[in-house]
C-alpha atoms as a printed R data frame, in Angstrom:
    type eleno elety resid chain resno       x       y       z
1   ATOM     1    CA   MET     A     1 -21.552  34.626   0.258
2   ATOM     2    CA   ARG     A     2 -18.756  33.864  -2.165
3   ATOM     3    CA   SER     A     3 -21.146  32.599  -4.842
4   ATOM     4    CA   LEU     A     4 -23.079  35.851  -4.594
5   ATOM     5    CA   ALA     A     5 -19.876  37.797  -5.221
6   ATOM     6    CA   ASN     A     6 -19.084  35.491  -8.152
7   ATOM     7    CA   LEU     A     7 -22.372  36.477  -9.802
8   ATOM     8    CA   PHE     A     8 -21.236  40.067 -10.089
9   ATOM     9    CA   SER     A     9 -17.554  39.431 -10.782
10  ATOM    10    CA   PRO     A    10 -16.820  35.926 -12.067
11  ATOM    11    CA   PRO     A    11 -13.556  34.337 -10.913
12  ATOM    12    CA   THR     A    12 -10.520  34.916 -13.053
13  ATOM    13    CA   PRO     A    13  -8.901  32.030 -14.948
14  ATOM    14    CA   GLU     A    14  -5.996  32.204 -12.494
15  ATOM    15    CA   LYS     A    15  -8.334  31.723  -9.523
16  ATOM    16    CA   ILE     A    16 -10.077  28.849 -11.271
17  ATOM    17    CA   ALA     A    17  -6.718  27.227 -12.055
18  ATOM    18    CA   GLU     A    18  -5.588  27.679  -8.439
19  ATOM    19    CA   LYS     A    19  -8.722  25.980  -7.112
20  ATOM    20    CA   GLU     A    20  -8.431  23.168  -9.664
21  ATOM    21    CA   LEU     A    21  -4.765  22.668  -8.730
22  ATOM    22    CA   GLN     A    22  -5.734  22.224  -5.079
23  ATOM    23    CA   ASP     A    23  -8.464  19.764  -6.057
24  ATOM    24    CA   MET     A    24  -6.094  17.785  -8.297
25  ATOM    25    CA   ARG     A    25  -3.444  17.586  -5.555
26  ATOM    26    CA   LEU     A    26  -6.045  16.254  -3.124
27  ATOM    27    CA   THR     A    27  -7.261  13.737  -5.715
28  ATOM    28    CA   LEU     A    28  -3.672  12.621  -6.397
29  ATOM    29    CA   PHE     A    29  -3.008  12.187  -2.682
30  ATOM    30    CA   GLN     A    30  -6.153  10.094  -2.270
31  ATOM    31    CA   ALA     A    31  -5.241   7.931  -5.283
32  ATOM    32    CA   GLU     A    32  -1.708   7.353  -3.959
33  ATOM    33    CA   ARG     A    33  -3.137   6.416  -0.572
34  ATOM    34    CA   ARG     A    34  -5.509   3.886  -2.156
35  ATOM    35    CA   LEU     A    35  -2.567   2.472  -4.130
36  ATOM    36    CA   LEU     A    36  -0.484   2.037  -0.966
37  ATOM    37    CA   GLU     A    37  -3.384   0.352   0.808
38  ATOM    38    CA   ALA     A    38  -3.889  -1.977  -2.160
39  ATOM    39    CA   GLN     A    39  -0.195  -2.892  -2.168
40  ATOM    40    CA   MET     A    40  -0.362  -3.617   1.556
41  ATOM    41    CA   GLN     A    41  -3.300  -5.930   0.906
42  ATOM    42    CA   VAL     A    42  -1.385  -7.678  -1.880
43  ATOM    43    CA   ASP     A    43   1.592  -8.224   0.445
44  ATOM    44    CA   TYR     A    44  -0.697  -9.542   3.174
45  ATOM    45    CA   TYR     A    45  -2.427 -12.056   0.913
46  ATOM    46    CA   ARG     A    46   0.869 -13.174  -0.641
47  ATOM    47    CA   ASN     A    47   2.275 -13.759   2.847
48  ATOM    48    CA   MET     A    48  -0.825 -15.697   3.866
49  ATOM    49    CA   ILE     A    49  -0.699 -17.853   0.730
50  ATOM    50    CA   SER     A    50   2.997 -18.532   1.277
51  ATOM    51    CA   PHE     A    51   2.374 -19.422   4.924
52  ATOM    52    CA   LEU     A    52  -0.535 -21.731   4.111
53  ATOM    53    CA   GLU     A    53   1.454 -23.434   1.345
54  ATOM    54    CA   GLU     A    54   4.311 -23.956   3.796
55  ATOM    55    CA   VAL     A    55   1.933 -25.380   6.414
56  ATOM    56    CA   GLY     A    56   0.424 -27.656   3.783
57  ATOM    57    CA   ALA     A    57   3.857 -28.889   2.689
58  ATOM    58    CA   THR     A    58   5.654 -29.289   6.028
59  ATOM    59    CA   GLY     A    59   2.882 -29.275   8.622
60  ATOM    60    CA   VAL     A    60   2.048 -26.848  11.388
61  ATOM    61    CA   GLU     A    61   4.693 -28.156  13.791
62  ATOM    62    CA   GLY     A    62   7.534 -27.639  11.298
63  ATOM    63    CA   VAL     A    63   6.484 -24.084  10.526
64  ATOM    64    CA   ALA     A    64   5.901 -23.181  14.176
65  ATOM    65    CA   ASP     A    65   9.198 -24.762  15.303
66  ATOM    66    CA   ARG     A    66  11.165 -22.928  12.618
67  ATOM    67    CA   ARG     A    67   9.548 -19.576  13.434
68  ATOM    68    CA   PHE     A    68  10.080 -20.104  17.170
69  ATOM    69    CA   ALA     A    69  13.734 -21.037  16.626
70  ATOM    70    CA   THR     A    70  14.279 -17.991  14.418
71  ATOM    71    CA   SER     A    71  12.753 -15.591  16.951
72  ATOM    72    CA   ALA     A    72  14.635 -17.167  19.867
73  ATOM    73    CA   GLN     A    73  18.012 -16.623  18.145
74  ATOM    74    CA   SER     A    74  17.540 -12.923  17.466
75  ATOM    75    CA   ASP     A    75  17.208 -10.112  19.995
76  ATOM    76    CA   THR     A    76  14.071  -8.711  18.372
77  ATOM    77    CA   PRO     A    77  11.000 -10.820  17.714
78  ATOM    78    CA   VAL     A    78  10.575 -11.881  14.106
79  ATOM    79    CA   LEU     A    79   7.071 -12.007  12.714
80  ATOM    80    CA   HIS     A    80   7.936 -13.754   9.466
81  ATOM    81    CA   ALA     A    81  10.402 -16.470   8.629
82  ATOM    82    CA   PRO     A    82  12.479 -15.889   5.494
83  ATOM    83    CA   GLN     A    83  10.287 -16.649   2.538
84  ATOM    84    CA   PRO     A    84  10.908 -17.190  -1.148
85  ATOM    85    CA   ALA     A    85  10.264 -14.354  -3.555
86  ATOM    86    CA   ARG     A    86   6.677 -13.235  -3.217
87  ATOM    87    CA   THR     A    87   5.520 -13.543  -6.763
88  ATOM    88    CA   SER     A    88   2.356 -15.080  -8.010
89  ATOM    89    CA   PRO     A    89   1.779 -16.156 -11.581
90  ATOM    90    CA   GLY     A    90  -0.055 -13.493 -13.524
91  ATOM    91    CA   LEU     A    91   0.432 -10.758 -10.903
92  ATOM    92    CA   ALA     A    92   2.849  -7.858 -11.123
93  ATOM    93    CA   THR     A    93   3.670  -5.271  -8.487
94  ATOM    94    CA   ILE     A    94   3.405  -1.703  -9.686
95  ATOM    95    CA   PRO     A    95   6.268   0.489  -8.412
96  ATOM    96    CA   ILE     A    96   5.287   3.693  -6.665
97  ATOM    97    CA   VAL     A    97   6.749   6.785  -8.253
98  ATOM    98    CA   PRO     A    98   7.252   9.653  -5.813
99  ATOM    99    CA   THR     A    99   5.658  12.891  -6.924
100 ATOM   100    CA   ALA     A   100   7.018  16.380  -6.628
101 ATOM   101    CA   ALA     A   101   4.009  18.010  -5.000
């Protein structure tokens, strides 16, 4: 019905800009969401690589014993033992800049 009304009185530039603004905000939100999901994946794979390197260097028993000892000492369960800085050669983490939407 709206398109029929637009045939007789085309939308004003203000209405077009308003609709485009809504579309751009939705697109920005979706892009930020994909970025967050990608960063979560990067963190996951870095943690897995670090864990597997640690298992390869010290063996499964050493890693399991250390993680068990760490979780037994604290009141809350710990999922990860302290790890070195999670950086991989050739990879850089992109900081997320909050938007004023």
